[in-house]
C-alpha positions in Angstrom: -4.0 3.5 -16.7 -2.0 4.7 -19.0 0.9 2.3 -21.0 3.9 4.2 -19.5 2.7 4.0 -16.0 2.4 0.1 -16.9 5.6 -0.3 -18.4 7.1 1.4 -15.0 5.4 -1.3 -12.9 7.6 -4.1 -14.1 7.1 -6.8 -11.6 4.5 -9.2 -13.4 2.8 -11.6 -11.0 3.5 -15.2 -11.9 0.8 -18.0 -12.9 0.8 -19.7 -9.5 0.0 -17.9 -6.3 2.7 -17.9 -3.9 3.6 -15.2 -1.4 6.8 -14.5 -3.6 4.4 -13.5 -6.6 4.1 -10.0 -4.8 7.0 -8.0 -4.4 7.6 -5.8 -0.9 5.2 -3.1 -0.9 7.7 -0.5 -0.5 8.7 -1.3 -3.9 5.3 0.4 -5.3 5.2 3.2 -7.3 4.9 7.0 -6.2 3.2 8.1 -9.6 1.0 6.7 -9.7 0.7 6.2 -6.1 1.0 2.6 -5.2 1.0 0.5 -8.3 3.1 -2.5 -7.2 2.5 -5.4 -9.5 0.7 -6.4 -13.0 -1.0 -9.6 -13.9 -1.6 -13.2 -12.3 -5.2 -14.3 -11.6 -8.0 -13.1 -9.1 -8.1 -16.6 -7.4 -9.4 -17.0 -3.7 -5.7 -18.1 -2.5 -4.3 -15.0 -4.5 -6.7 -12.3 -3.5 -6.6 -13.7 0.3 -2.5 -13.3 0.0 -2.7 -9.8 -1.4 -5.4 -8.7 1.3 -3.2 -10.0 4.0 -0.2 -8.1 3.0 -2.0 -5.0 2.2 -2.7 -5.1 -1.3 -5.6 -4.9 -3.6 -6.7 -5.3 -7.3 -8.0 -2.3 -9.2 -8.4 -2.3 -12.8 -10.5 -1.8 -15.7 -11.9 -3.8 -18.5 -9.1 -4.5 -21.0 -6.2 -4.0 -18.6 -4.3 -7.0 -17.0 -4.7 -7.0 -13.3 -3.5 -4.2 -11.4 -2.4 -4.5 -7.7 -2.0 -1.5 -5.3 -0.5 -0.5 -2.0 -0.7 3.2 -1.6 1.8 5.1 0.6 -0.9 6.1 2.8 -4.0 4.3 3.9 -7.7 5.5 4.7 -8.6 3.6 7.8 -11.1 3.7 10.6 -11.2 2.0 14.2 -14.9 0.8 14.0 -15.5 2.3 17.3 -14.6 5.7 16.3 -17.2 6.0 13.3 -18.5 9.7 13.2 -22.0 9.9 13.1 -23.4 13.5 12.1 -26.5 15.0 14.1 -28.3 14.5 10.5 -26.7 11.3 9.8 -28.1 10.0 13.2 -31.5 11.5 12.9 -31.5 9.4 9.2 -30.6 6.3 11.1 -33.4 6.9 13.7 -36.3 8.0 11.0 -35.2 6.8 7.6 -37.4 4.0 7.7 -34.1 1.6 6.7 -33.7 -2.1 7.8 -30.0 -3.3 8.0 -28.8 -6.8 7.3 -25.6 -8.8 6.2 -25.1 -11.4 3.9 -28.3 -12.0 2.5 -28.0 -10.2 -0.7 -24.2 -10.1 -1.9 -24.5 -10.7 -5.3 -27.3 -7.7 -5.7 -24.9 -5.6 -3.6 -21.9 -6.0 -5.8 -24.0 -5.5 -8.9 -25.1 -2.5 -7.6 -21.5 -1.2 -6.7 -20.7 -2.0 -10.1 -23.5 0.1 -11.8 -23.3 3.2 -13.5 -22.8 6.5 -11.3 -23.5 10.1 -11.8 -19.8 11.2 -11.1 -18.1 8.6 -13.2 -17.8 6.6 -16.5 -17.3 2.9 -16.4 -16.7 0.8 -13.7 -13.5 -0.9 -12.1 -15.8 -3.7 -10.9 -15.3 -5.8 -13.7 -17.1 -9.4 -14.4 -13.9 -11.3 -13.7 -14.0 -8.9 -10.2 -17.8 -9.9 -9.6 -17.0 -13.6 -9.9 -14.2 -13.4 -7.7 -15.5 -11.9 -4.9 -18.7 -14.0 -5.0 -16.3 -16.7 -4.6 -14.9 -15.3 -1.7 -18.3 -14.9 -0.1 -19.4 -18.3 -0.7 -16.0 -19.2 1.0 -16.8 -17.2 4.1 -14.3 -14.4 3.4 -16.2 -11.8 1.6 -19.5 -10.1 3.1 -22.3 -7.5 2.1 -24.2 -5.0 4.0 -27.7 -4.5 2.8 -29.8 -1.3 3.4 -33.5 -1.7 2.5 -36.4 0.6 2.6 -39.9 -1.0 2.0 -37.9 -4.2 1.3 -36.1 -2.5 -1.5 -32.4 -2.7 -1.7 -31.4 1.0 -1.7 -28.1 1.1 -0.2 -25.2 -1.2 0.7 -21.6 -2.2 0.6 -19.0 -5.2 0.4 -15.6 -6.3 1.4 -13.3 -9.0 2.8 -12.7 -10.0 6.6 -9.6 -11.2 7.8 -9.2 -12.1 11.5 -10.5 -9.1 13.0 -9.9 -6.4 9.9 -12.6 -5.7 7.6 -11.4 -4.7 4.1 -13.6 -2.4 2.4 -14.2 -2.7 -1.4 -16.9 -0.3 -2.7 -20.6 1.1 -1.8 -23.5 2.1 -3.1 -26.9 4.3 -2.9 -30.1 4.7 -4.4 -31.5 6.5 -1.6 -30.1 9.7 0.2 -27.4 8.8 2.8 -28.1 5.0 2.2 -24.7 4.0 2.0 -23.7 5.9 5.2 -26.1 4.0 7.1 -25.0 0.9 5.7 -21.5 1.6 6.8 -22.3 3.0 10.3 -24.4 0.1 11.2 -21.5 -2.1 9.6 -19.0 -0.4 12.3 -21.3 -0.8 15.0 -21.4 -4.6 14.4 -17.8 -4.7 13.9 -17.1 -2.9 17.2 -19.4 -5.1 18.8 -17.5 -8.5 17.4 -14.0 -6.8 18.5 -13.1 -5.8 14.6 -10.0 -3.5 15.4 -9.7 -1.9 12.0 -11.7 -1.0 8.7 -9.3 -0.6 5.9 -11.0 1.9 3.6 -8.2 1.7 1.1 -8.2 5.4 -0.8 -9.2 8.6 1.0 -12.6 10.6 -0.4 -14.6 13.1 1.3 -17.1 10.7 1.8 -15.4 8.5 4.2 -13.9 11.4 6.0 -17.0 12.5 6.7 -17.5 9.3 8.6 -14.3 9.6 10.5 -11.8 7.8 8.3 -8.2 9.1 8.6 -4.9 8.2 6.8 -2.3 6.0 8.1 1.2 5.4 6.6 1.6 2.2 5.1 4.1 0.6 7.2 1.6 1.5 10.0 -1.2 0.2 8.3 0.5 -3.3 7.2 1.8 -3.7 10.8 -1.7 -3.1 12.4 -3.2 -5.3 9.6 -0.5 -8.2 10.7 -1.5 -7.9 14.1 -5.3 -8.1 13.6 -5.6 -10.3 10.9 -3.8 -13.1 13.0 -6.9 -12.8 15.5 -9.5 -15.1 14.9 -13.0 -13.3 15.1 -15.4 -13.6 17.6 -17.5 -16.6 17.6 -20.9 -14.4 16.8 -19.3 -12.6 14.1 -21.2 -12.9 10.3 -23.9 -15.0 11.6 -27.0 -14.6 9.8 -29.4 -14.6 12.3 -27.5 -11.6 14.2 
């Protein structure tokens, strides 16, 4: 993010974590789309406050924490996940084993690793530590995709009520991240979750059925679903 963009987002988050630390999301910039506030920390209370209001952190090393609430959001109802014929075949015959919450730190480390289509990573050491803390608190979760015992794909995110806020995914085998995402959606549908927040639209997510929702509509749906307690069976290791 360039300095002029940072200077235009004049709202600086305070040292304490209060709801008032974030301005209304309607104050977010249109260029760059969704930049709402700067600064603060990645403590659990602040992160959960942010996610509950449809705000997420996204920044690079050397920058202060940048908080975002884009004008439109990529979302998906878990029951509406799209599975193409080729992906269905991969799910049946790919030799994958799917689990959740068995290797969170390995998954977030793989998501932070180098990618062929990008330089650097936005998943900084501070981000990894922050989400690992959320994981140990029962708020962040990982999906693991293994083949022959080796971790070859997965994703992680934050669960609030009956909303899953996806953060990042990785694949070291063809379609492994898609397989992980589809299985996540199947579990979430079984548990009565109503929404997966995919944050920013990508062709990868669109191929799985993600659509775009205006910010106000997304936030209304988020408030409704985040207030509903998850099913008792949700996120149990034995599942």
